[in-house]
Each structure stands twice: as structure tokens, then as C-alpha cells.
Short mmCIF file of the C-alpha atoms (twelve columns), coordinates in Angstrom:
data_MODEL
# 
_entry.id   MODEL 
# 
loop_
_atom_site.group_PDB 
_atom_site.id 
_atom_site.type_symbol 
_atom_site.label_atom_id 
_atom_site.label_alt_id 
_atom_site.label_comp_id 
_atom_site.label_asym_id 
_atom_site.label_seq_id 
_atom_site.Cartn_x 
_atom_site.Cartn_y 
_atom_site.Cartn_z 
_atom_site.pdbx_PDB_model_num 
ATOM 1   C CA . MET A 1   5.733   16.114  -7.941  1 
ATOM 2   C CA . ALA A 2   2.954   14.519  -10.031 1 
ATOM 3   C CA . ARG A 3   0.129   12.871  -8.151  1 
ATOM 4   C CA . TYR A 4   -3.290  11.344  -8.765  1 
ATOM 5   C CA . LEU A 5   -5.995  13.918  -8.004  1 
ATOM 6   C CA . ASP A 6   -9.177  12.177  -9.166  1 
ATOM 7   C CA . ALA A 7   -11.553 10.213  -6.917  1 
ATOM 8   C CA . SER A 8   -9.733  7.306   -5.253  1 
ATOM 9   C CA . CYS A 9   -12.848 5.129   -5.196  1 
ATOM 10  C CA . LYS A 10  -12.870 5.078   -8.999  1 
ATOM 11  C CA . LEU A 11  -9.619  3.129   -8.883  1 
ATOM 12  C CA . CYS A 12  -11.128 0.457   -6.650  1 
ATOM 13  C CA . ARG A 13  -14.197 0.176   -8.871  1 
ATOM 14  C CA . ARG A 14  -12.015 -0.111  -11.969 1 
ATOM 15  C CA . GLU A 15  -10.137 -3.027  -10.427 1 
ATOM 16  C CA . ARG A 16  -13.404 -4.453  -9.030  1 
ATOM 17  C CA . GLN A 17  -11.995 -4.932  -5.560  1 
ATOM 18  C CA . LYS A 18  -11.140 -2.880  -2.508  1 
ATOM 19  C CA . LEU A 19  -7.660  -1.354  -2.592  1 
ATOM 20  C CA . PHE A 20  -8.231  0.355   0.785   1 
ATOM 21  C CA . LEU A 21  -7.379  3.821   -0.499  1 
ATOM 22  C CA . LYS A 22  -9.883  5.762   1.623   1 
ATOM 23  C CA . GLY A 23  -9.185  4.493   5.126   1 
ATOM 24  C CA . THR A 24  -12.292 4.041   7.288   1 
ATOM 25  C CA . LYS A 25  -14.715 4.483   4.377   1 
ATOM 26  C CA . CYS A 26  -13.485 1.198   2.903   1 
ATOM 27  C CA . TYR A 27  -14.825 -0.689  5.932   1 
ATOM 28  C CA . THR A 28  -18.340 0.801   5.830   1 
ATOM 29  C CA . ASP A 29  -21.410 0.295   3.653   1 
ATOM 30  C CA . LYS A 30  -20.594 3.640   2.019   1 
ATOM 31  C CA . CYS A 31  -17.791 1.993   0.066   1 
ATOM 32  C CA . PRO A 32  -18.652 2.406   -3.667  1 
ATOM 33  C CA . VAL A 33  -17.304 -1.066  -4.426  1 
ATOM 34  C CA . GLU A 34  -20.042 -2.516  -2.224  1 
ATOM 35  C CA . ARG A 35  -22.756 -0.404  -3.883  1 
ATOM 36  C CA . ARG A 36  -21.530 -0.415  -7.488  1 
ATOM 37  C CA . SER A 37  -19.342 -3.409  -8.257  1 
ATOM 38  C CA . TYR A 38  -18.890 -2.456  -11.910 1 
ATOM 39  C CA . PRO A 39  -16.196 -0.173  -13.432 1 
ATOM 40  C CA . PRO A 40  -16.849 3.597   -13.550 1 
ATOM 41  C CA . GLY A 41  -17.900 5.411   -16.711 1 
ATOM 42  C CA . GLN A 42  -20.870 5.225   -19.060 1 
ATOM 43  C CA . HIS A 43  -19.841 1.793   -20.349 1 
ATOM 44  C CA . GLY A 44  -19.115 0.322   -16.928 1 
ATOM 45  C CA . GLN A 45  -22.203 -1.893  -16.860 1 
ATOM 46  C CA . SER A 46  -22.078 -3.003  -20.480 1 
ATOM 47  C CA . ARG A 47  -20.978 -6.540  -21.217 1 
ATOM 48  C CA . ARG A 48  -17.644 -7.106  -22.849 1 
ATOM 49  C CA . SER A 49  -16.098 -10.008 -24.661 1 
ATOM 50  C CA . ARG A 50  -13.413 -12.145 -23.103 1 
ATOM 51  C CA . ILE A 51  -10.489 -10.037 -21.842 1 
ATOM 52  C CA . SER A 52  -7.191  -10.577 -23.648 1 
ATOM 53  C CA . GLU A 53  -3.995  -11.916 -22.100 1 
ATOM 54  C CA . TYR A 54  -2.478  -8.448  -22.277 1 
ATOM 55  C CA . GLY A 55  -5.575  -7.019  -20.603 1 
ATOM 56  C CA . LEU A 56  -5.221  -9.446  -17.686 1 
ATOM 57  C CA . GLN A 57  -1.555  -8.539  -17.259 1 
ATOM 58  C CA . LEU A 58  -2.308  -4.828  -17.408 1 
ATOM 59  C CA . ARG A 59  -5.076  -5.064  -14.825 1 
ATOM 60  C CA . GLU A 60  -2.792  -6.882  -12.365 1 
ATOM 61  C CA . LYS A 61  -0.092  -4.251  -12.810 1 
ATOM 62  C CA . GLN A 62  -2.550  -1.406  -12.350 1 
ATOM 63  C CA . LYS A 63  -4.076  -3.072  -9.303  1 
ATOM 64  C CA . VAL A 64  -0.765  -3.423  -7.456  1 
ATOM 65  C CA . ARG A 65  0.533   -0.021  -8.546  1 
ATOM 66  C CA . ARG A 66  -2.624  1.733   -7.383  1 
ATOM 67  C CA . ALA A 67  -2.818  -0.207  -4.125  1 
ATOM 68  C CA . TYR A 68  0.631   1.085   -3.127  1 
ATOM 69  C CA . GLY A 69  -0.062  4.559   -4.535  1 
ATOM 70  C CA . LEU A 70  2.739   4.734   -7.096  1 
ATOM 71  C CA . LEU A 71  3.072   6.460   -10.446 1 
ATOM 72  C CA . GLU A 72  3.969   4.362   -13.484 1 
ATOM 73  C CA . SER A 73  7.607   5.484   -13.577 1 
ATOM 74  C CA . GLN A 74  8.045   4.745   -9.864  1 
ATOM 75  C CA . PHE A 75  6.523   1.294   -10.198 1 
ATOM 76  C CA . ARG A 76  8.675   0.472   -13.213 1 
ATOM 77  C CA . ASN A 77  11.787  1.490   -11.270 1 
ATOM 78  C CA . TYR A 78  10.883  -0.963  -8.501  1 
ATOM 79  C CA . PHE A 79  10.448  -3.692  -11.090 1 
ATOM 80  C CA . GLU A 80  13.867  -2.970  -12.589 1 
ATOM 81  C CA . ARG A 81  15.404  -3.171  -9.119  1 
ATOM 82  C CA . ALA A 82  13.583  -6.441  -8.423  1 
ATOM 83  C CA . LEU A 83  15.094  -7.909  -11.596 1 
ATOM 84  C CA . LYS A 84  18.564  -7.467  -10.130 1 
ATOM 85  C CA . VAL A 85  17.777  -9.316  -6.887  1 
ATOM 86  C CA . THR A 86  18.214  -13.071 -6.566  1 
ATOM 87  C CA . GLY A 87  14.838  -14.807 -6.388  1 
ATOM 88  C CA . ARG A 88  11.498  -14.704 -8.172  1 
ATOM 89  C CA . THR A 89  11.095  -11.235 -9.622  1 
ATOM 90  C CA . GLY A 90  7.418   -10.962 -8.717  1 
ATOM 91  C CA . ASP A 91  8.047   -11.908 -5.100  1 
ATOM 92  C CA . MET A 92  10.988  -9.516  -4.839  1 
ATOM 93  C CA . LEU A 93  8.842   -6.708  -6.253  1 
ATOM 94  C CA . VAL A 94  6.087   -7.147  -3.666  1 
ATOM 95  C CA . LYS A 95  8.579   -7.535  -0.816  1 
ATOM 96  C CA . MET A 96  10.288  -4.292  -1.833  1 
ATOM 97  C CA . LEU A 97  6.966   -2.445  -1.892  1 
ATOM 98  C CA . GLU A 98  6.163   -3.759  1.584   1 
ATOM 99  C CA . ARG A 99  9.394   -2.250  2.897   1 
ATOM 100 C CA . ARG A 100 8.382   1.289   1.965   1 
ATOM 101 C CA . LEU A 101 7.993   3.559   4.976   1 
ATOM 102 C CA . ASP A 102 4.520   4.753   3.985   1 
ATOM 103 C CA . ASN A 103 3.346   1.155   3.672   1 
ATOM 104 C CA . VAL A 104 4.820   0.160   7.047   1 
ATOM 105 C CA . VAL A 105 3.226   3.170   8.778   1 
ATOM 106 C CA . TYR A 106 -0.109  2.100   7.270   1 
ATOM 107 C CA . ARG A 107 0.359   -1.578  8.162   1 
ATOM 108 C CA . LEU A 108 1.221   -0.632  11.759  1 
ATOM 109 C CA . GLY A 109 -2.080  1.222   12.039  1 
ATOM 110 C CA . LEU A 110 -0.457  4.626   12.530  1 
ATOM 111 C CA . ALA A 111 -2.354  5.987   9.516   1 
ATOM 112 C CA . PRO A 112 -5.752  5.059   8.016   1 
ATOM 113 C CA . SER A 113 -4.364  4.643   4.488   1 
ATOM 114 C CA . ARG A 114 -1.106  4.721   2.564   1 
ATOM 115 C CA . LYS A 115 -2.043  8.120   1.171   1 
ATOM 116 C CA . ALA A 116 -2.524  9.493   4.684   1 
ATOM 117 C CA . ALA A 117 0.737   7.851   5.751   1 
ATOM 118 C CA . ARG A 118 2.605   9.628   2.942   1 
ATOM 119 C CA . GLN A 119 1.234   12.984  4.023   1 
ATOM 120 C CA . LEU A 120 2.193   12.404  7.655   1 
ATOM 121 C CA . ILE A 121 5.699   11.347  6.639   1 
ATOM 122 C CA . LEU A 122 6.161   14.379  4.386   1 
ATOM 123 C CA . HIS A 123 5.149   16.583  7.328   1 
ATOM 124 C CA . ARG A 124 7.927   14.987  9.395   1 
ATOM 125 C CA . HIS A 125 5.746   13.281  12.004  1 
ATOM 126 C CA . PHE A 126 7.850   10.082  12.128  1 
ATOM 127 C CA . THR A 127 11.387  9.041   12.920  1 
ATOM 128 C CA . VAL A 128 13.251  5.883   11.909  1 
ATOM 129 C CA . ASN A 129 15.855  4.797   14.432  1 
ATOM 130 C CA . ASN A 130 15.544  8.202   16.126  1 
ATOM 131 C CA . ARG A 131 16.212  10.122  12.912  1 
ATOM 132 C CA . VAL A 132 13.500  12.147  11.161  1 
ATOM 133 C CA . VAL A 133 12.637  10.658  7.767   1 
ATOM 134 C CA . ASP A 134 10.374  12.600  5.424   1 
ATOM 135 C CA . VAL A 135 10.710  10.309  2.401   1 
ATOM 136 C CA . PRO A 136 7.696   7.968   1.959   1 
ATOM 137 C CA . SER A 137 9.695   5.643   -0.315  1 
ATOM 138 C CA . TYR A 138 12.400  5.039   2.318   1 
ATOM 139 C CA . LEU A 139 13.031  1.278   2.490   1 
ATOM 140 C CA . LEU A 140 13.151  -0.215  5.963   1 
ATOM 141 C CA . ASN A 141 15.535  -2.968  7.017   1 
ATOM 142 C CA . PRO A 142 14.933  -5.651  9.654   1 
ATOM 143 C CA . GLY A 143 15.208  -4.156  13.134  1 
ATOM 144 C CA . ASP A 144 14.337  -0.592  12.117  1 
ATOM 145 C CA . VAL A 145 12.058  1.205   14.582  1 
ATOM 146 C CA . VAL A 146 9.426   3.703   13.420  1 
ATOM 147 C CA . HIS A 147 8.419   6.186   16.098  1 
ATOM 148 C CA . VAL A 148 5.824   8.961   16.218  1 
ATOM 149 C CA . GLN A 149 7.513   12.241  17.054  1 
ATOM 150 C CA . ASP A 150 6.739   13.642  20.518  1 
ATOM 151 C CA . LYS A 151 5.194   16.785  19.029  1 
ATOM 152 C CA . SER A 152 2.867   14.632  16.904  1 
ATOM 153 C CA . ARG A 153 1.555   12.310  19.614  1 
ATOM 154 C CA . LYS A 154 -1.741  14.189  19.961  1 
ATOM 155 C CA . LEU A 155 -2.723  14.051  16.292  1 
ATOM 156 C CA . GLU A 156 -6.293  12.737  16.049  1 
ATOM 157 C CA . ILE A 157 -5.663  10.962  12.745  1 
ATOM 158 C CA . ILE A 158 -3.004  8.790   14.372  1 
ATOM 159 C CA . HIS A 159 -5.014  8.056   17.515  1 
ATOM 160 C CA . SER A 160 -8.197  7.168   15.649  1 
ATOM 161 C CA . SER A 161 -6.242  4.876   13.346  1 
ATOM 162 C CA . MET A 162 -4.535  3.105   16.258  1 
ATOM 163 C CA . LYS A 163 -7.884  2.520   17.975  1 
ATOM 164 C CA . ARG A 164 -9.067  0.546   14.966  1 
ATOM 165 C CA . MET A 165 -5.937  -1.598  14.897  1 
ATOM 166 C CA . LYS A 166 -6.538  -4.787  16.866  1 
ATOM 167 C CA . ASP A 167 -3.564  -6.674  18.264  1 
ATOM 168 C CA . THR A 168 -4.707  -9.837  16.483  1 
ATOM 169 C CA . ALA A 169 -4.639  -7.999  13.155  1 
ATOM 170 C CA . MET A 170 -0.934  -7.141  13.378  1 
ATOM 171 C CA . LEU A 171 1.124   -8.799  10.670  1 
ATOM 172 C CA . PRO A 172 3.831   -11.240 11.834  1 
ATOM 173 C CA . TRP A 173 6.757   -9.176  10.528  1 
ATOM 174 C CA . LEU A 174 5.660   -6.065  12.415  1 
ATOM 175 C CA . SER A 175 5.454   -5.195  16.108  1 
ATOM 176 C CA . LEU A 176 3.512   -2.251  17.532  1 
ATOM 177 C CA . ASP A 177 3.930   -0.697  20.974  1 
ATOM 178 C CA . LYS A 178 0.862   1.485   21.486  1 
ATOM 179 C CA . ALA A 179 2.190   2.916   24.743  1 
ATOM 180 C CA . THR A 180 5.252   4.455   23.078  1 
ATOM 181 C CA . MET A 181 3.537   4.861   19.675  1 
ATOM 182 C CA . SER A 182 6.335   3.025   17.925  1 
ATOM 183 C CA . GLY A 183 6.591   0.024   15.660  1 
ATOM 184 C CA . THR A 184 9.391   -2.333  14.676  1 
ATOM 185 C CA . PHE A 185 10.002  -3.816  11.236  1 
ATOM 186 C CA . LEU A 186 11.031  -7.278  12.420  1 
ATOM 187 C CA . ASN A 187 11.920  -8.928  9.123   1 
ATOM 188 C CA . ILE A 188 11.233  -8.905  5.398   1 
ATOM 189 C CA . PRO A 189 7.996   -10.869 4.900   1 
ATOM 190 C CA . GLU A 190 7.556   -13.907 2.708   1 
ATOM 191 C CA . ARG A 191 5.155   -13.474 -0.197  1 
ATOM 192 C CA . PRO A 192 2.463   -15.912 1.118   1 
ATOM 193 C CA . ASP A 193 2.211   -13.819 4.309   1 
ATOM 194 C CA . ILE A 194 1.566   -10.524 2.508   1 
ATOM 195 C CA . PRO A 195 -2.162  -9.682  2.320   1 
ATOM 196 C CA . LEU A 196 -2.197  -8.656  -1.327  1 
ATOM 197 C CA . ASN A 197 -4.719  -10.224 -3.694  1 
ATOM 198 C CA . ALA A 198 -2.699  -10.111 -6.893  1 
ATOM 199 C CA . ASN A 199 -0.836  -12.348 -9.309  1 
ATOM 200 C CA . GLU A 200 2.503   -10.578 -9.624  1 
ATOM 201 C CA . GLN A 201 3.728   -13.129 -12.184 1 
ATOM 202 C CA . LEU A 202 1.423   -11.450 -14.708 1 
ATOM 203 C CA . ILE A 203 3.246   -8.178  -14.031 1 
ATOM 204 C CA . VAL A 204 6.557   -9.870  -14.794 1 
ATOM 205 C CA . GLU A 205 5.135   -11.210 -18.060 1 
ATOM 206 C CA . LEU A 206 3.817   -7.752  -18.978 1 
ATOM 207 C CA . TYR A 207 7.133   -5.974  -18.439 1 
ATOM 208 C CA . SER A 208 9.092   -8.790  -20.098 1 
ATOM 209 C CA . LYS A 209 7.497   -8.229  -23.496 1 
# 
């Protein structure tokens, strides 16, 4: 399976905002976005003329795609599926991405990043409704329970991530039980409640051309 192998921090610098791709590093003063707020490359600091409408649309698409860790073909497939759902296409797209198992594991604080969550899922460290699921793109439904497997309860990466997750930081559509190391996907969130700094309408305009 194809995957991005270059430095993750370059992606954040290119979008000029934190995409939280490196876990704990993103919350420290070592974050490259804090130290170098310009795009990577030899022309990163040079001034450019006004960005075009297409450029704005492209940057929004790249920002969301990279934040959720998807390849172009995967992201386009989600958009095509969102087109078939009743409602605003941009909202449906973001809601669908939030339902992904790797995203929910990350949001619950069971992994420091979505990338780490994908690796843990592929290594079969989680169950959904008491069944092992090793597909990061698995879409959760309201009421689904994500549980850390008994054999995986001592993994340091999970424990250190849970320690950083404060109860007040838990999103309203998720519930975490630290004692049993399980989380519940309560309901599909509304777009205003999703902490994603992006204008998904620009993505719709880009793909509609």
C-alpha cells in the first residue's frame, strides 16, 4: 500500500498551521511550525503574488487530506460518497472522515496521532463491539464501542497518550472509560463541533470543476 514517507512536519509547514501529525512534538516548542512559519524549500521565505482561487481551493483540500492522513485517491472516494448523501457535501465529507476508526482512536486519546492510531489498528490492538478490527478506514456508527485488547493494555504508547488526555478535552460525541480502556462513539458530530480549521466548501468547488 502506498504511503507518505517524507517528513510529516513539512506538511504542516506547507499548510502554515499545525495538523498534529507528530503527536507530542506538536505541543512543544520543538514544533517546526512554531520555529519556521513559512513553507519548506528554498523559495519558502520569498514573497509571492496574490494566490489564485484555484490555489486557495487546492490548499484547503490538501490541508484536510493531510490532516486525516489520506492519499488523493482515498480522499476523492470519500468525496464521491459524500455527494450521494443528503445534506451539504462539505459537511458530509468531514463527518465521514470523523467516523474513521483511526480518527476515533486518536480523538479518544488512545494514540498520540492518527498515524500512530493506524499502526496500532493494523497490529490488531483494538476491537469494535468485541470484534477485532484491523482496518483503519472502518466507519463507526453511533453506539459502537472501541476497546483496547487485553494483551495490549500494557503498551506504553497507549498509556502515555491517555495520560495527556484530560476529561475536559473529550469531544461531546465521544465517551472514554479510562478504567476499562474503552471508548464509545455516541453519535455522528455536527460540523460546528468538529475541531477542524478548514473551509470544506472550497473542496467542493475544487472537485466540482
